[in-house]
KOLNU-425011 format. One record per residue (C-alpha): residue number from 1; residue in one letter; x, y, z; chain. Coordinates in Angstrom, 3 decimals. Example, Ala and Ser with C-alpha at 12.3 -4.5 7.8 and 13.67 -1.06 7.14 Angstrom:
+-----+------+----------+----------+----------+-------+
!  nr ! rest !       px !       py !       pz ! kette !
+-----+------+----------+----------+----------+-------+
!   1 !    A !   12.300 !   -4.500 !    7.800 !     A !
!   2 !    S !   13.670 !   -1.060 !    7.140 !     A !
+-----+------+----------+----------+----------+-------+
//
This chain:
+-----+------+----------+----------+----------+-------+
!  nr ! rest !       px !       py !       pz ! kette !
+-----+------+----------+----------+----------+-------+
!   1 !    M !  -17.067 !  147.500 !  160.030 !     A !
!   2 !    L !  -14.820 !  145.231 !  158.023 !     A !
!   3 !    G !  -16.029 !  143.658 !  154.823 !     A !
!   4 !    F !  -18.216 !  146.494 !  153.552 !     A !
!   5 !    D !  -15.936 !  148.055 !  150.965 !     A !
!   6 !    R !  -18.899 !  149.111 !  148.815 !     A !
!   7 !    V !  -20.740 !  150.908 !  151.631 !     A !
!   8 !    T !  -19.355 !  154.424 !  151.920 !     A !
!   9 !    F !  -19.990 !  157.477 !  154.054 !     A !
!  10 !    D !  -19.280 !  161.015 !  152.901 !     A !
!  11 !    P !  -20.849 !  164.073 !  154.559 !     A !
!  12 !    R !  -20.982 !  165.745 !  151.109 !     A !
!  13 !    I !  -23.039 !  162.919 !  149.589 !     A !
!  14 !    M !  -26.626 !  162.373 !  150.749 !     A !
!  15 !    A !  -25.825 !  164.151 !  154.049 !     A !
!  16 !    G !  -23.503 !  161.350 !  155.110 !     A !
!  17 !    Q !  -25.966 !  158.485 !  154.717 !     A !
!  18 !    A !  -24.563 !  155.060 !  153.952 !     A !
!  19 !    C !  -24.311 !  154.963 !  150.159 !     A !
!  20 !    I !  -23.112 !  152.552 !  147.532 !     A !
!  21 !    R !  -19.529 !  153.221 !  146.369 !     A !
!  22 !    G !  -19.747 !  156.979 !  146.848 !     A !
!  23 !    M !  -22.723 !  157.303 !  144.512 !     A !
!  24 !    R !  -25.921 !  159.092 !  145.402 !     A !
!  25 !    I !  -27.628 !  155.725 !  145.896 !     A !
!  26 !    P !  -28.313 !  155.176 !  149.605 !     A !
!  27 !    V !  -28.067 !  151.701 !  151.076 !     A !
!  28 !    S !  -31.533 !  152.312 !  152.538 !     A !
!  29 !    L !  -32.982 !  152.676 !  149.029 !     A !
!  30 !    V !  -31.540 !  149.347 !  147.919 !     A !
!  31 !    V !  -32.749 !  147.570 !  151.064 !     A !
!  32 !    N !  -36.196 !  149.146 !  150.698 !     A !
!  33 !    L !  -36.482 !  147.999 !  147.087 !     A !
!  34 !    V !  -35.660 !  144.419 !  148.083 !     A !
!  35 !    A !  -38.057 !  144.611 !  151.037 !     A !
!  36 !    H !  -40.836 !  145.604 !  148.653 !     A !
!  37 !    G !  -40.277 !  142.632 !  146.394 !     A !
!  38 !    K !  -37.926 !  143.938 !  143.728 !     A !
!  39 !    Q !  -35.675 !  141.285 !  142.266 !     A !
!  40 !    A !  -31.965 !  142.026 !  141.953 !     A !
!  41 !    S !  -32.285 !  141.965 !  138.162 !     A !
!  42 !    E !  -35.006 !  144.638 !  138.310 !     A !
!  43 !    I !  -32.925 !  146.836 !  140.602 !     A !
!  44 !    L !  -29.898 !  146.500 !  138.326 !     A !
!  45 !    E !  -32.044 !  147.453 !  135.346 !     A !
!  46 !    E !  -33.434 !  150.539 !  137.110 !     A !
!  47 !    Y !  -30.033 !  151.543 !  138.509 !     A !
!  48 !    P !  -27.472 !  150.562 !  135.846 !     A !
!  49 !    D !  -24.547 !  151.929 !  137.896 !     A !
!  50 !    L !  -25.202 !  149.277 !  140.546 !     A !
!  51 !    E !  -23.671 !  145.817 !  140.510 !     A !
!  52 !    L !  -24.996 !  142.625 !  142.052 !     A !
!  53 !    E !  -22.312 !  142.788 !  144.755 !     A !
!  54 !    D !  -23.594 !  146.270 !  145.727 !     A !
!  55 !    I !  -27.025 !  144.813 !  146.467 !     A !
!  56 !    R !  -25.531 !  141.922 !  148.416 !     A !
!  57 !    Q !  -23.405 !  144.231 !  150.546 !     A !
!  58 !    A !  -26.306 !  146.617 !  151.155 !     A !
!  59 !    L !  -28.339 !  143.725 !  152.558 !     A !
!  60 !    E !  -25.400 !  142.400 !  154.563 !     A !
!  61 !    Y !  -24.771 !  145.877 !  156.005 !     A !
!  62 !    A !  -28.441 !  146.180 !  157.020 !     A !
!  63 !    S !  -28.232 !  142.763 !  158.660 !     A !
!  64 !    W !  -25.082 !  143.826 !  160.515 !     A !
!  65 !    L !  -26.820 !  146.968 !  161.795 !     A !
!  66 !    V !  -29.761 !  145.107 !  163.297 !     A !
!  67 !    R !  -27.401 !  142.743 !  165.105 !     A !
!  68 !    E !  -26.046 !  145.672 !  167.102 !     A !
!  69 !    K !  -26.600 !  145.288 !  170.828 !     A !
!  70 !    V !  -28.464 !  148.008 !  172.671 !     A !
!  71 !    Y !  -27.780 !  148.401 !  176.357 !     A !
!  72 !    T !  -30.548 !  150.124 !  178.264 !     A !
!  73 !    R !  -29.961 !  151.832 !  181.566 !     A !
!  74 !    E !  -31.999 !  149.137 !  183.341 !     A !
!  75 !    L !  -29.896 !  146.371 !  181.853 !     A !
!  76 !    L !  -26.670 !  148.146 !  182.719 !     A !
!  77 !    E !  -27.864 !  148.724 !  186.281 !     A !
!  78 !    G !  -28.847 !  145.078 !  186.676 !     A !
!  79 !    V !  -32.601 !  145.706 !  186.981 !     A !
!  80 !    V !  -33.476 !  143.365 !  184.138 !     A !
+-----+------+----------+----------+----------+-------+
//
């Protein structure tokens, strides 16, 4: 997972969820705010510890996750 230096995982913080720079701000929260129409400037105002690059990397990380390939048993067995 190269290139996501602001996305961190620590089992002691938010039960190991992907968070921003070790803070108790989950990547999922940032992505959800953007998905519901919040502008980056609004997010930065509500969460002053965040930086614009944090938001960008949260979105890029989410994009990376949904590009993951899933191999079903049928596909692996050549049924599909």
